[in-house]
N, C-alpha and C positions, 0 to 999 in steps of 0.2 A: 064461437069457438076463438075467432080472431080477436074479438074484444077482450075475452078473458086472457088469452095470451099476451096481448097488449098490457094489460094491467099489470101482469105478473112481470114483464119486462120492465115497465116503469117503474115499478117498486125496486129495482135494483140500481137505479140512478142514485149515486150517493148525494148527500146534501152538499150544496156548495158548487154543483155540477149540473149541466144541462145537457140535453139531447135535443136533436131535431126531429120533427115529424117523419122526414125521409129517413134518418138514422134508424129509427124504431122500426119503420116499415121494412128496410133492409134486412135488420136483424130478424124481422119475422118471416124473411123469405120472400118478401113481395115488395122490391124497391119502388114500384111505382104506386103504392098505396098510402102514400103521405097522406092524403085527405082523409082516407078511412081511419087513419090512427087519430087525426084530429076530431073525426064524428065520435070514434070509441070515447075518447077523453070527455068530448061534450055531453055524451050519455051516461057518464059514470053514475052508477046508483049513489044516492044520498048517503047511504050507509057505507059506500066506500071512498068518499071525498077525502077523509083524513088518513086513510090507509095507503091511496095511491097518490103519489107525489104529482099529480098531473101539471102543476105549475112549473115543473122542471122541464118540461117539452116546449119548444119555442120552434119558430119557422127558420128557414134555412140561411137568412139574413141576419140572424140573430135578434130577431124582433119577437115581442108579444103579439100574436095575432088574433087572440080571442076576442069575440064580441057579443058573448051571450051573457045573460043576467046571472046564471048559476055559477059562473067561473069569470068574472070580470076581470078586466086588464089590470085595473088598479090593484085588485086582490093579488093577482098572479106576481105583480111587481112587487108588492109588499112583502109577499112570501119569498122571493128570490133575494130580496135586499137583507131579509133576516137572515139568510143563510151566508151572507157575505158576498154574494154576487153584485157585481158592479155594472152599471150602464155608461155607455161613453154619451158625448155631447149630443149624438143624434138618436139617442135612446135605444141603441143597440147593445146587446152583450156581447162582448169580445169572445169569439168562439175559439180563438187560439188559446186563450186563458181559461175558458171555463167548460168547453165541451169535454164530456164524457167519453174516454176511450175505454170501451168495455174490454175485459180480460179475454184471452183466447178461449178460455172455457165456455163464456157464455155465447161467442161466435158458434163454437161447435154445438152448443145444446139448441140453437135455433137454426142450424143448417139442415 
């Protein structure tokens, strides 16, 4: 149930924006479940990899933190850059510029 809700929420992140694992966890009503969000995206079924924009979820420091073969960091960066998301000289995404701010109806939907 948590995974499915997470996938549905990640699908709402617009192209060209990112969310953090903690942000997704908080929207799901479990602000301490950032790692669980990471595991959910890691376990994303092959049939949903193109439907769920897993690459738009990054860590709280604005970095890519994936280390798995199924969703490699290089692929995540390539996808983000293809959407116009930039990285600074320390390989971080400036969250002030690219962080998704969900509209109030999404917050209400998940509270």
